[in-house]
Backbone as CSV, one residue per row, in Angstrom:
resi,resn,N_x,N_y,N_z,CA_x,CA_y,CA_z,C_x,C_y,C_z
1,MET,-19.394,12.749,32.874,-19.281,13.214,31.693,-20.491,12.955,30.340
2,LYS,-20.210,11.192,30.524,-21.163,10.492,29.247,-22.536,10.871,29.755
3,MET,-22.791,10.458,31.151,-24.342,10.712,31.829,-24.732,12.244,31.439
4,PHE,-23.838,12.992,31.539,-24.421,14.530,31.259,-24.820,14.346,29.743
5,LEU,-23.988,13.910,28.769,-24.022,13.883,27.308,-25.525,13.182,27.186
6,ALA,-25.591,12.000,27.787,-26.583,11.176,27.337,-27.995,12.005,28.071
7,ARG,-28.178,12.479,29.179,-29.397,13.519,29.675,-29.383,14.728,28.430
8,ALA,-28.518,15.076,27.902,-28.413,16.183,27.156,-29.126,15.885,26.032
9,GLU,-28.886,14.637,25.269,-29.226,14.010,24.179,-30.736,13.681,24.383
10,LYS,-30.932,13.105,25.606,-32.417,13.093,25.736,-33.232,14.286,25.752
11,LYS,-32.854,15.257,25.975,-33.668,16.441,26.214,-33.687,16.649,24.958
12,VAL,-32.879,16.718,23.924,-32.931,17.307,22.488,-33.775,16.553,21.717
13,THR,-33.461,15.173,21.725,-34.384,13.990,21.003,-35.516,13.595,21.535
14,GLY,-35.521,13.449,22.708,-36.434,12.809,23.156,-36.694,11.522,23.766
15,PHE,-35.286,10.925,23.496,-35.272,9.501,23.623,-33.897,9.124,23.851
16,MET,-33.671,7.736,23.815,-32.139,7.389,24.233,-32.135,6.289,23.193
17,VAL,-31.050,6.377,22.574,-30.539,5.357,21.469,-29.602,4.397,21.976
18,ASP,-29.439,3.287,21.432,-28.452,2.270,21.782,-27.275,2.686,21.303
19,GLU,-26.223,2.871,22.051,-24.931,3.401,21.238,-24.164,2.479,20.741
20,ILE,-24.068,1.060,21.303,-23.577,0.113,20.628,-24.095,-0.241,19.619
21,LYS,-25.649,-0.662,19.451,-26.091,-0.775,18.088,-25.919,0.465,17.128
22,LEU,-25.898,1.617,17.328,-25.349,2.504,16.370,-24.133,2.553,16.118
23,ARG,-23.383,2.148,16.528,-21.677,2.323,16.336,-21.591,1.045,15.313
24,GLU,-22.349,-0.107,15.717,-22.382,-1.313,14.806,-23.115,-1.359,13.704
25,ALA,-23.917,-0.051,13.534,-24.820,0.248,12.241,-23.786,0.537,10.904
26,ILE,-22.661,0.974,11.606,-21.813,1.663,10.670,-21.190,0.545,9.306
27,LYS,-21.196,0.609,8.216,-20.965,-0.246,7.597,-19.382,-0.786,7.540
28,LYS,-19.026,-2.195,7.663,-17.702,-2.519,7.604,-17.146,-2.568,6.257
29,ASN,-15.770,-2.296,6.213,-15.113,-2.368,4.928,-15.664,-1.283,3.426
30,ASP,-16.228,-0.092,4.452,-16.586,0.908,3.320,-15.592,1.641,2.602
31,GLY,-15.668,2.354,1.571,-14.798,3.055,0.688,-14.115,4.090,1.944
32,TRP,-12.966,4.470,1.153,-12.177,5.347,1.955,-12.840,6.715,2.502
33,TRP,-13.728,7.535,1.805,-14.082,8.912,2.169,-15.244,8.403,2.905
34,ALA,-15.861,7.463,2.708,-16.920,7.074,3.733,-16.638,6.581,5.297
35,SER,-15.498,5.743,5.328,-15.033,5.397,6.520,-14.528,6.449,7.283
36,ILE,-13.772,7.680,6.481,-13.230,8.709,7.588,-14.012,9.787,7.641
37,PHE,-15.053,10.034,6.796,-15.986,11.327,7.181,-17.267,10.820,7.008
38,SER,-17.979,10.561,5.861,-19.229,10.709,5.694,-20.044,9.735,6.409
39,ALA,-19.538,8.389,6.659,-20.270,7.341,7.461,-20.192,7.793,9.274
40,PRO,-18.921,8.242,9.602,-19.120,8.659,11.240,-20.141,9.644,11.080
41,LEU,-19.967,11.045,10.431,-21.123,12.117,10.443,-22.377,11.436,10.293
42,ALA,-22.907,10.745,9.574,-24.052,9.832,9.229,-24.462,9.109,10.597
43,ASN,-23.474,8.397,11.403,-24.026,7.687,12.343,-24.239,8.801,13.492
44,TYR,-23.638,9.746,13.257,-23.890,10.698,14.706,-25.236,11.286,14.110
45,LEU,-25.511,11.711,13.145,-26.837,12.435,12.681,-28.148,11.074,12.906
46,LEU,-27.735,10.016,12.752,-28.712,9.062,12.740,-29.324,8.993,14.024
47,ARG,-28.564,9.189,15.275,-29.087,9.187,16.530,-30.827,10.091,16.725
48,PHE,-30.552,11.270,15.856,-31.685,12.191,15.921,-33.008,11.419,15.179
49,ILE,-32.830,10.326,14.719,-34.086,10.151,13.713,-34.173,8.545,14.096
50,ALA,-33.604,7.845,14.808,-33.176,6.373,14.670,-34.485,5.723,15.242
51,ASP,-35.029,6.525,16.651,-36.265,5.828,16.980,-37.410,6.195,16.562
52,PHE,-37.480,7.049,15.758,-38.780,7.522,14.818,-39.171,6.349,14.094
53,SER,-40.146,5.596,14.439,-40.667,4.329,13.547,-41.033,4.728,12.435
54,TRP,-41.681,6.020,12.274,-42.397,6.312,11.069,-41.400,6.906,10.102
55,ILE,-40.216,6.987,10.252,-39.077,7.202,9.380,-38.332,5.864,9.231
56,THR,-38.322,5.499,7.816,-38.260,4.283,7.318,-36.708,4.767,6.485
57,PRO,-35.669,3.569,6.425,-34.893,3.308,5.581,-34.869,3.864,3.877
58,ASN,-36.220,3.531,3.446,-36.608,4.197,2.160,-36.919,5.626,2.151
59,HIS,-37.542,6.326,3.270,-37.628,7.831,3.351,-36.289,8.435,3.164
60,VAL,-35.512,7.889,4.103,-34.078,8.766,3.919,-33.533,8.444,2.679
61,THR,-33.470,7.220,1.926,-32.688,7.234,0.793,-33.532,8.145,-0.406
62,VAL,-35.196,8.341,-0.434,-35.901,9.431,-1.148,-35.273,10.579,-0.857
63,PHE,-34.829,10.887,0.597,-34.533,12.188,0.885,-32.959,12.541,0.369
64,SER,-32.145,11.633,0.313,-30.747,11.716,-0.166,-31.030,11.853,-1.651
65,LEU,-31.901,11.228,-2.310,-32.197,11.482,-3.743,-32.445,12.762,-4.286
66,ILE,-33.788,13.524,-3.316,-34.102,14.705,-3.503,-32.739,15.788,-3.229
67,ILE,-32.142,15.527,-2.134,-30.840,16.540,-1.883,-30.256,16.394,-3.510
68,GLY,-29.844,15.283,-3.774,-29.112,15.152,-5.303,-29.621,16.020,-6.398
69,ILE,-30.964,16.008,-6.509,-31.722,16.443,-7.407,-31.351,17.944,-7.142
70,VAL,-31.380,18.693,-5.966,-31.526,20.032,-5.766,-29.774,20.533,-6.269
71,ALA,-28.987,19.390,-5.932,-27.630,19.627,-6.394,-27.299,19.922,-7.758
72,SER,-28.311,19.063,-8.467,-28.360,19.071,-9.794,-28.721,20.524,-10.575
73,ILE,-29.775,20.942,-9.899,-30.453,22.185,-10.389,-29.322,23.480,-10.051
74,CYS,-28.499,23.294,-9.040,-27.310,24.316,-8.746,-26.441,24.224,-9.724
75,PHE,-25.905,22.894,-10.186,-24.900,22.976,-11.228,-25.710,23.176,-12.770
76,LEU,-26.755,23.154,-12.867,-27.468,23.931,-13.974,-27.436,25.091,-14.021
77,ILE,-27.649,25.969,-12.672,-27.480,27.152,-13.081,-26.010,27.856,-13.064
78,ALA,-25.200,26.662,-12.560,-23.667,27.266,-13.036,-22.922,28.528,-12.565
79,SER,-23.766,29.307,-11.937,-23.024,30.543,-11.279,-21.881,29.949,-10.097
80,PRO,-20.818,30.679,-10.156,-19.847,30.110,-9.173,-20.372,29.996,-7.511
81,PHE,-21.511,30.811,-6.969,-22.071,30.537,-6.304,-22.966,29.542,-6.203
82,SER,-23.601,29.221,-7.105,-24.498,28.009,-7.025,-23.790,26.660,-7.355
83,MET,-22.604,26.823,-7.662,-21.853,25.641,-8.297,-21.061,25.219,-6.644
84,ILE,-20.845,26.034,-5.863,-20.447,26.019,-4.408,-21.557,25.198,-3.538
85,ILE,-22.814,25.773,-3.745,-23.930,25.272,-3.084,-24.122,23.845,-3.543
86,GLY,-24.154,23.657,-4.581,-24.493,22.200,-5.440,-23.245,21.120,-4.958
87,ALA,-21.768,21.664,-4.819,-20.674,20.744,-4.279,-21.174,20.439,-2.725
88,ILE,-21.634,21.241,-2.059,-21.909,21.184,-0.580,-23.065,19.988,-0.698
89,LEU,-24.092,20.322,-1.312,-25.116,19.406,-1.187,-24.971,18.244,-1.727
90,VAL,-23.952,17.840,-2.633,-23.460,16.543,-3.049,-22.956,15.814,-2.108
91,GLN,-22.117,16.429,-0.936,-21.743,15.740,0.098,-22.811,15.485,1.214
92,LEU,-23.866,16.477,1.021,-24.938,16.104,2.001,-25.755,14.857,1.852
93,SER,-25.960,14.622,0.308,-26.535,13.755,-0.174,-26.026,12.707,0.188
94,PHE,-24.560,12.569,-0.146,-23.862,11.142,0.274,-23.940,10.835,1.799
95,ILE,-23.701,11.729,2.696,-23.961,11.659,4.031,-25.249,10.874,4.494
96,VAL,-26.280,11.374,4.021,-27.677,11.218,3.852,-28.088,9.607,3.252
97,ASP,-27.256,9.111,2.156,-27.065,7.947,1.710,-26.761,7.157,2.384
98,CYS,-25.739,7.557,3.344,-24.954,6.554,4.465,-25.954,6.299,5.293
99,MET,-26.695,7.041,5.453,-27.584,6.871,6.834,-28.855,5.561,6.663
100,ASP,-29.247,5.808,5.172,-30.159,4.962,5.321,-29.558,3.657,5.436
101,GLY,-28.799,3.161,4.985,-28.171,1.797,5.300,-27.800,1.512,6.778
102,GLN,-27.233,2.443,7.233,-27.145,2.452,8.845,-28.352,2.215,9.478
103,LEU,-29.337,3.022,9.205,-31.081,2.761,9.992,-31.346,1.435,9.745
104,ALA,-31.400,1.186,8.736,-31.653,-0.447,8.155,-30.781,-1.437,9.050
105,ARG,-29.451,-1.343,9.190,-28.897,-2.151,10.097,-29.290,-1.817,11.692
106,TYR,-29.266,-0.899,11.950,-29.803,-0.632,13.304,-30.972,-1.070,13.852
107,ARG,-32.096,-1.161,12.912,-33.264,-1.618,13.178,-33.416,-3.130,12.779
108,GLN,-32.559,-3.610,12.101,-32.625,-4.708,11.332,-33.911,-5.009,10.260
109,GLN,-33.964,-3.775,9.526,-35.279,-3.608,9.032,-34.691,-3.491,7.218
110,PHE,-34.711,-4.649,6.841,-34.149,-4.954,5.285,-35.402,-5.226,4.450
111,SER,-34.901,-4.854,3.109,-35.926,-5.141,2.134,-35.575,-5.317,0.856
112,VAL,-36.164,-6.129,-0.235,-36.039,-5.959,-1.523,-35.955,-4.986,-2.181
113,LEU,-37.002,-4.226,-1.877,-37.223,-2.665,-2.213,-36.645,-1.928,-1.931
114,GLY,-35.801,-1.930,-0.443,-35.014,-1.042,-0.189,-33.535,-0.940,-0.973
115,ALA,-33.194,-2.237,-1.078,-31.595,-2.537,-1.842,-31.965,-1.976,-3.304
116,TRP,-33.244,-2.367,-3.618,-33.383,-1.956,-5.243,-33.189,-0.504,-5.333
117,LEU,-33.910,0.144,-4.178,-34.287,1.731,-4.564,-32.813,2.384,-4.014
118,ASP,-32.187,2.034,-3.054,-30.553,2.551,-2.796,-29.837,2.469,-3.954
119,ARG,-29.840,1.675,-4.758,-28.957,1.163,-6.177,-29.679,2.148,-7.086
120,VAL,-30.790,2.263,-7.506,-31.369,2.821,-8.454,-31.230,4.379,-8.150
121,SER,-31.281,4.677,-7.004,-31.274,6.311,-6.769,-29.759,6.939,-7.037
122,ASP,-28.895,5.800,-6.551,-27.378,6.424,-6.778,-27.247,6.733,-8.252
123,ARG,-28.026,5.692,-9.163,-27.656,5.571,-10.629,-28.572,7.030,-10.916
124,VAL,-29.398,7.505,-10.560,-30.293,8.443,-11.078,-29.158,9.702,-10.736
125,LYS,-28.989,9.790,-9.276,-28.080,10.985,-8.813,-26.714,11.113,-9.776
126,ASP,-26.200,10.067,-10.315,-24.957,10.158,-11.312,-25.262,10.812,-12.497
127,PHE,-26.472,10.314,-13.003,-27.190,10.609,-14.184,-27.370,12.376,-13.822
128,PHE,-28.060,12.629,-13.017,-28.523,14.038,-12.898,-27.157,14.895,-12.877
129,TYR,-26.322,14.536,-11.980,-25.149,15.289,-11.919,-24.279,15.481,-13.055
130,PHE,-23.999,14.577,-13.862,-23.153,14.520,-14.796,-24.081,15.400,-15.950
131,PHE,-25.124,15.076,-16.160,-26.132,15.629,-17.211,-26.187,17.499,-16.934
132,THR,-26.438,17.616,-15.928,-26.531,18.949,-15.438,-25.170,19.917,-15.490
133,LEU,-23.941,18.866,-14.847,-23.050,19.551,-15.118,-22.627,19.817,-16.559
134,ALA,-22.892,18.991,-17.469,-22.538,19.084,-18.882,-23.630,20.569,-19.578
135,LEU,-24.829,20.146,-19.192,-25.629,21.368,-19.695,-25.638,22.646,-19.128
136,GLY,-25.074,22.893,-17.996,-24.771,24.064,-17.270,-23.944,24.787,-17.869
137,PHE,-22.613,23.731,-18.356,-21.347,24.527,-18.887,-21.684,24.754,-20.381
138,PHE,-22.541,24.055,-20.957,-22.884,24.186,-22.381,-23.690,25.714,-22.360
139,LEU,-24.418,25.586,-21.663,-25.801,26.821,-21.844,-24.581,28.162,-21.458
140,HIS,-24.085,28.190,-20.601,-23.117,29.372,-20.520,-21.813,29.203,-21.311
141,ASN,-21.716,28.643,-21.841,-20.264,28.683,-22.973,-20.910,28.218,-24.471
142,PRO,-21.940,28.840,-24.926,-22.598,28.419,-26.087,-21.639,27.907,-27.475
143,SER,-20.303,28.822,-27.535,-19.509,28.380,-28.773,-18.067,27.781,-28.123
144,LYS,-17.329,28.250,-27.592,-15.949,27.895,-27.006,-15.578,28.668,-25.753
145,ILE,-14.781,28.396,-24.989,-14.115,29.043,-24.068,-12.538,28.800,-23.882
146,ASN,-12.049,30.006,-23.643,-10.585,29.973,-23.552,-10.176,29.745,-22.033
147,TYR,-9.128,29.078,-21.930,-8.106,28.761,-20.702,-6.802,29.206,-20.805
148,SER,-6.089,29.373,-19.868,-4.826,29.876,-19.582,-4.110,29.255,-18.477
149,ILE,-3.107,28.126,-18.751,-2.345,27.490,-17.946,-1.140,27.622,-18.365
150,GLY,-0.385,28.825,-18.130,0.916,29.204,-18.685,0.996,29.462,-20.465
151,TYR,-0.206,28.833,-20.922,-0.307,29.031,-22.251,-1.961,28.984,-22.513
152,GLU,-2.264,29.692,-23.750,-3.692,29.864,-23.691,-4.370,28.497,-24.610
153,PHE,-5.344,28.263,-24.666,-5.804,27.345,-25.298,-7.378,27.574,-25.380
154,CYS,-8.181,26.865,-26.249,-9.581,27.087,-26.186,-10.075,25.590,-26.309
155,ILE,-11.293,25.598,-25.995,-12.194,24.071,-26.062,-13.457,24.566,-26.554
156,GLU,-13.731,23.908,-27.587,-15.133,23.809,-28.182,-16.340,23.427,-27.287
157,SER,-17.055,24.053,-27.127,-18.276,23.827,-25.969,-18.601,22.647,-26.083
158,TRP,-19.246,22.011,-27.541,-19.789,20.961,-27.946,-18.910,19.389,-27.254
159,LEU,-17.741,19.654,-27.094,-17.106,18.987,-26.672,-17.650,18.115,-25.379
160,VAL,-18.340,18.942,-24.743,-18.508,18.569,-23.364,-19.516,17.305,-23.378
161,TRP,-20.165,17.190,-24.461,-20.984,16.165,-24.472,-20.766,14.881,-24.622
162,PRO,-19.538,14.497,-25.744,-18.850,13.220,-25.374,-18.281,12.902,-24.600
163,VAL,-17.571,14.092,-23.933,-16.789,13.880,-22.696,-17.787,13.104,-21.175
164,ALA,-19.014,13.974,-21.218,-19.966,13.457,-20.148,-20.492,12.248,-20.518
165,MET,-20.961,12.128,-21.798,-21.250,10.451,-21.911,-20.308,9.264,-21.758
166,LEU,-19.095,9.707,-21.792,-17.858,8.410,-21.645,-17.511,8.619,-20.043
167,ALA,-17.758,9.799,-19.323,-17.870,9.537,-17.855,-18.970,8.725,-17.158
168,MET,-20.280,9.223,-17.832,-21.283,8.570,-17.182,-21.427,6.618,-17.696
169,PHE,-20.852,6.768,-18.886,-20.728,5.149,-19.268,-19.781,4.526,-18.349
170,SER,-18.405,5.153,-18.186,-17.527,4.648,-17.360,-18.077,4.185,-15.882
171,VAL,-18.609,5.290,-15.156,-19.409,5.341,-13.904,-20.032,4.030,-13.636
172,PHE,-21.299,4.011,-14.698,-22.038,3.019,-14.803,-21.528,1.517,-14.896
173,LEU,-20.788,1.505,-15.790,-20.037,0.186,-15.979,-19.455,-0.226,-14.957
174,ILE,-18.497,0.613,-14.454,-17.691,0.378,-12.987,-18.462,-0.254,-11.748
175,ASP,-19.773,0.546,-11.570,-20.593,0.172,-10.838,-21.451,-1.112,-10.924
176,TYR,-21.320,-1.665,-12.460,-21.583,-2.953,-12.484,-20.741,-3.987,-12.324
177,TYR,-19.497,-3.813,-12.525,-18.315,-4.750,-12.291,-18.385,-4.610,-10.802
178,VAL,-18.232,-3.694,-9.796,-18.635,-3.744,-8.431,-19.355,-4.878,-7.835
179,ASN,-20.712,-4.481,-8.072,-21.677,-4.950,-7.853,-22.137,-6.314,-8.197
180,GLN,-21.529,-6.540,-9.522,-21.683,-8.156,-9.819,-20.519,-8.929,-9.624
181,ASP,-19.682,-7.955,-8.842,-18.369,-8.760,-8.606,-17.459,-9.386,-9.677
182,MET,-18.003,-9.264,-10.928,-17.396,-9.545,-12.193,-17.195,-11.161,-12.468
183,LYS,-17.629,-11.870,-11.184,-17.700,-13.473,-11.412,-16.534,-14.007,-12.105
184,LEU,-15.296,-13.626,-12.096,-14.068,-13.805,-12.488,-13.271,-14.316,-11.592
185,LEU,-12.408,-15.343,-11.751,-11.531,-15.924,-10.798,-9.883,-15.802,-11.633
186,PRO,-9.010,-15.368,-10.831,-7.688,-15.326,-11.093,-7.452,-16.626,-11.913
187,GLU,-6.789,-16.251,-13.414,-6.611,-17.410,-14.131,-5.340,-17.988,-13.798
188,ASN,-5.434,-19.289,-14.464,-3.797,-20.181,-14.178,-3.015,-19.672,-15.282
189,PHE,-1.993,-19.250,-14.476,-0.738,-18.802,-15.405,-0.001,-19.615,-16.215
190,VAL,0.023,-20.889,-15.915,0.226,-22.014,-16.842,-0.579,-22.530,-18.016
191,SER,-0.057,-22.150,-19.069,-0.973,-22.501,-20.089,-0.969,-23.774,-20.591
192,GLU,-2.009,-24.392,-20.983,-2.304,-25.694,-21.337,-1.363,-25.913,-22.866
193,ASN,-1.262,-25.113,-23.520,-0.630,-25.175,-24.630,0.377,-24.066,-24.887
194,PRO,1.481,-24.241,-24.279,2.389,-23.024,-24.280,2.992,-22.747,-25.829
195,PRO,3.268,-21.574,-26.188,3.693,-21.459,-27.507,5.184,-22.176,-27.698
196,GLN,5.414,-22.242,-29.091,6.383,-23.209,-29.614,7.814,-22.015,-29.916
197,GLY,8.668,-22.475,-29.481,9.821,-21.765,-29.885,9.994,-20.779,-29.125
198,ASN,11.800,-20.803,-28.836,12.324,-19.765,-27.949,12.019,-18.250,-27.994
199,SER,11.839,-17.935,-29.100,11.554,-16.592,-29.614,10.237,-16.442,-29.155
200,SER,9.048,-17.204,-29.175,7.769,-16.713,-28.925,7.704,-16.824,-27.335
201,VAL,8.304,-17.890,-26.706,8.323,-17.948,-25.359,8.909,-16.875,-24.872
202,SER,9.910,-16.124,-25.272,10.355,-15.103,-24.586,9.503,-13.941,-24.753
203,SER,8.868,-14.062,-25.853,8.032,-12.401,-26.198,6.688,-12.828,-25.312
204,ALA,6.141,-13.939,-24.915,5.142,-14.194,-24.210,5.567,-13.367,-22.675
205,ARG,6.735,-14.002,-22.097,7.156,-13.862,-20.937,7.424,-12.525,-20.827
206,VAL,8.026,-11.653,-21.778,8.503,-9.981,-21.631,6.918,-9.584,-21.755
207,SER,5.718,-10.043,-22.302,4.413,-9.248,-22.390,3.717,-9.558,-20.963
208,ASN,3.689,-10.929,-20.592,3.077,-11.156,-19.142,3.892,-10.285,-18.041
209,ASN,5.364,-10.118,-18.225,5.969,-9.514,-17.035,5.575,-8.114,-17.085
210,LEU,5.218,-7.433,-18.587,5.008,-5.953,-18.762,3.430,-5.669,-18.108
211,LEU,2.631,-6.451,-18.331,1.433,-6.543,-17.892,1.360,-6.634,-16.376
212,LEU,2.025,-7.612,-15.450,1.999,-7.753,-14.156,2.571,-6.201,-13.805
213,ASP,3.734,-5.707,-14.025,4.260,-4.622,-13.597,3.451,-3.657,-13.760
214,LEU,2.595,-3.225,-14.892,1.385,-2.505,-15.138,0.323,-2.598,-13.985
215,LEU,0.100,-3.709,-13.628,-1.216,-4.119,-12.887,-0.750,-3.892,-11.474
216,SER,0.758,-4.076,-11.196,1.126,-3.643,-9.589,1.313,-2.326,-9.694
217,PHE,1.576,-1.681,-10.620,1.598,-0.114,-10.524,0.396,0.364,-10.159
218,GLY,-0.874,-0.232,-10.841,-2.112,0.440,-10.496,-2.488,0.200,-9.270
219,LYS,-2.281,-1.116,-8.837,-2.640,-1.293,-7.124,-1.965,-0.530,-6.360
220,MET,-0.593,-0.088,-6.849,0.016,0.903,-5.740,-0.410,1.900,-5.764
221,VAL,-1.040,2.415,-6.957,-1.628,3.834,-7.086,-3.102,3.538,-5.898
222,TYR,-3.819,2.515,-6.568,-5.032,2.667,-5.672,-4.646,2.456,-4.341
223,GLN,-3.538,1.899,-3.619,-3.539,2.150,-2.081,-3.071,3.067,-1.850
224,LYS,-2.318,3.731,-2.487,-1.416,5.042,-1.773,-2.520,6.391,-2.201
225,ILE,-3.213,6.379,-3.025,-3.983,7.904,-3.414,-5.608,7.284,-3.473
226,PRO,-5.999,7.125,-2.005,-7.479,6.827,-1.972,-8.418,7.431,-2.581
227,ILE,-8.369,8.968,-2.969,-9.454,9.560,-3.701,-9.533,8.945,-4.943
228,LEU,-8.677,8.373,-5.681,-8.627,7.833,-6.972,-9.339,6.414,-6.876
229,ARG,-9.711,5.996,-5.750,-10.438,4.430,-5.734,-11.604,4.327,-6.501
230,PHE,-12.240,5.613,-6.938,-13.638,5.611,-7.513,-14.842,4.564,-6.840
231,ASN,-14.699,4.641,-5.258,-15.884,4.290,-5.029,-17.086,5.407,-4.890
232,ILE,-18.122,5.045,-4.655,-19.271,6.072,-4.931,-18.858,7.501,-3.883
233,GLY,-17.964,7.439,-2.534,-17.781,8.273,-1.863,-16.901,9.084,-2.285
234,GLU,-15.618,8.470,-3.167,-14.697,9.135,-3.725,-15.494,9.970,-4.789
235,GLN,-16.063,9.388,-5.771,-16.681,10.132,-6.906,-17.294,11.329,-6.198
236,ALA,-18.189,11.286,-5.175,-18.634,12.393,-4.648,-17.920,13.490,-4.279
237,LEU,-16.736,13.138,-3.716,-15.801,13.930,-3.161,-15.103,14.808,-4.395
238,LEU,-14.816,14.047,-5.585,-14.283,14.328,-6.641,-15.159,15.694,-7.126
239,ILE,-16.538,15.195,-7.309,-17.684,16.329,-7.936,-17.482,17.470,-6.913
240,THR,-17.339,17.318,-5.907,-17.419,18.345,-4.965,-16.145,19.287,-5.029
241,LEU,-14.826,18.571,-4.993,-13.534,19.547,-5.362,-13.511,20.377,-6.511
242,PHE,-14.191,19.467,-7.805,-14.068,20.340,-8.878,-15.096,21.276,-9.137
243,ALA,-16.221,21.259,-8.680,-17.216,21.828,-8.503,-17.210,23.240,-7.704
244,VAL,-16.473,23.301,-6.585,-16.198,24.182,-5.727,-15.375,25.301,-6.458
245,PHE,-14.564,24.796,-7.368,-13.598,25.662,-8.220,-14.487,26.137,-9.716
246,ASN,-15.729,25.696,-9.971,-16.375,25.785,-11.009,-15.779,25.413,-12.524
247,ALA,-15.164,24.280,-12.293,-14.290,23.307,-13.340,-15.288,22.126,-13.915
248,SER,-16.519,22.577,-14.240,-17.469,21.507,-14.656,-16.395,20.602,-16.122
249,PHE,-15.872,21.226,-16.749,-15.633,20.432,-18.062,-14.324,19.272,-17.771
250,PHE,-13.427,19.979,-16.683,-12.283,19.037,-16.239,-12.889,18.299,-15.460
251,LEU,-13.826,18.314,-14.283,-14.623,17.563,-14.078,-14.752,16.200,-14.675
252,LEU,-15.524,16.554,-15.742,-16.071,15.443,-16.791,-15.194,14.733,-17.300
253,LEU,-13.735,15.581,-18.027,-12.966,14.948,-18.586,-12.155,14.130,-17.593
254,PHE,-12.081,14.317,-16.468,-11.221,13.708,-15.269,-12.099,12.248,-15.027
255,PHE,-13.120,12.372,-15.003,-14.202,10.980,-14.571,-13.783,10.245,-16.038
256,ALA,-14.249,10.701,-17.400,-13.755,10.229,-18.443,-12.560,9.540,-18.686
257,THR,-11.474,10.155,-18.267,-10.123,9.654,-18.385,-10.049,8.520,-17.299
258,LEU,-9.988,8.884,-16.258,-10.027,7.756,-14.960,-11.125,6.710,-14.981
259,GLY,-12.129,6.696,-15.304,-13.267,6.158,-15.470,-12.671,5.013,-16.489
260,THR,-12.534,5.513,-17.754,-11.780,4.647,-18.888,-10.686,3.750,-18.373
261,LEU,-9.836,4.080,-17.850,-8.863,3.359,-17.321,-9.254,2.367,-16.741
262,TYR,-9.973,2.435,-15.548,-10.724,1.393,-14.947,-11.471,0.399,-15.591
263,VAL,-12.214,1.121,-16.661,-13.299,0.062,-17.318,-12.186,-1.084,-17.839
264,PHE,-10.910,-0.595,-18.470,-9.988,-1.848,-18.562,-9.167,-2.519,-17.677
265,TYR,-9.030,-1.729,-16.791,-7.902,-2.157,-15.544,-8.512,-3.251,-14.858
266,TRP,-9.751,-2.932,-14.466,-10.576,-4.050,-13.336,-10.739,-5.144,-13.992
267,PRO,-11.145,-5.630,-14.875,-11.437,-7.240,-15.229,-10.088,-7.515,-15.565
268,VAL,-9.143,-7.010,-16.194,-7.755,-7.902,-16.218,-7.199,-8.036,-15.132
269,ALA,-7.296,-7.003,-13.914,-6.671,-7.299,-12.808,-7.263,-8.378,-11.990
270,LYS,-8.906,-8.327,-12.389,-9.399,-9.564,-11.415,-8.933,-10.801,-11.940
271,LEU,-8.846,-10.629,-13.325,-8.338,-12.281,-13.767,-6.970,-12.598,-13.354
272,LYS,-6.100,-11.664,-13.136,-4.624,-11.805,-13.029,-4.376,-11.658,-11.308
273,GLY,-5.791,-11.662,-10.552,-5.495,-11.858,-8.984,-4.947,-10.356,-8.190
274,PHE,-5.080,-9.082,-8.913,-4.528,-7.959,-8.486,-5.475,-6.929,-7.746
275,THR,-6.553,-7.271,-7.922,-7.912,-6.687,-6.956,-7.405,-6.605,-5.787
276,VAL,-7.781,-5.367,-5.030,-7.837,-5.191,-3.597,-9.134,-4.946,-3.142
277,LYS,-9.171,-5.275,-1.610,-10.507,-4.906,-0.909,-10.567,-3.561,-0.631
278,LYS,-11.916,-2.882,-0.709,-12.011,-1.671,-0.187,-11.734,-1.317,1.313
279,SER,-10.864,-0.242,1.009,-10.810,0.190,2.634,-10.901,1.550,2.972
């Protein structure tokens, strides 16, 4: 059976890829969504371009960026159908984004330019996604929009702009946290100058225990609800899910709220030794 599939693959692609190298090209310890969906699919698609030497990892990165820009145009149109197409294209862009690193590892073809281009293109896509989601929402709802979820309420359309800015700010800052690794080491819990007096000591202990409980809860949520981990793959998945239902404002509000929580949680958790590796 394997020989039959290999021959069929050779007829389709015109060449034979190194299956072991191909599997090893998948990034280890990647994000949840990348690990279970995007990276395996990217790895399967990679076999069709892996041995075309004229296709470089940088070409794949640029192609991912182009797909992301097309998705953003769909978000700008903001019709129910275009939002669904945009949602699908966000996933396709991320799958192709996984392919560039896999292609580089498959060929051992790394460069400073490639690493820079990969990082920058991701942030450019983030900007285009959030900006066009906000602009598309605003252009199609110039004054206010009414919602009904058991009770009726309305949202002033201009509110989408500060919400979108907060969402972008938190996403960009979290990316900086992760890629700079914060350079923070867990602190020593024994204070060099402990507070004087029983009441002060008691208050400090209560505050510290409360903080540790909150951090423990945050770590449990991170581990139990992987879609909330806010890696780039999970962000793409959230954009897709909200966009399919044409819920641009609530998408941006969700990112702004969760992102703001992470902006404060991440450095404190890092100092207290509560961060966990991506899985």
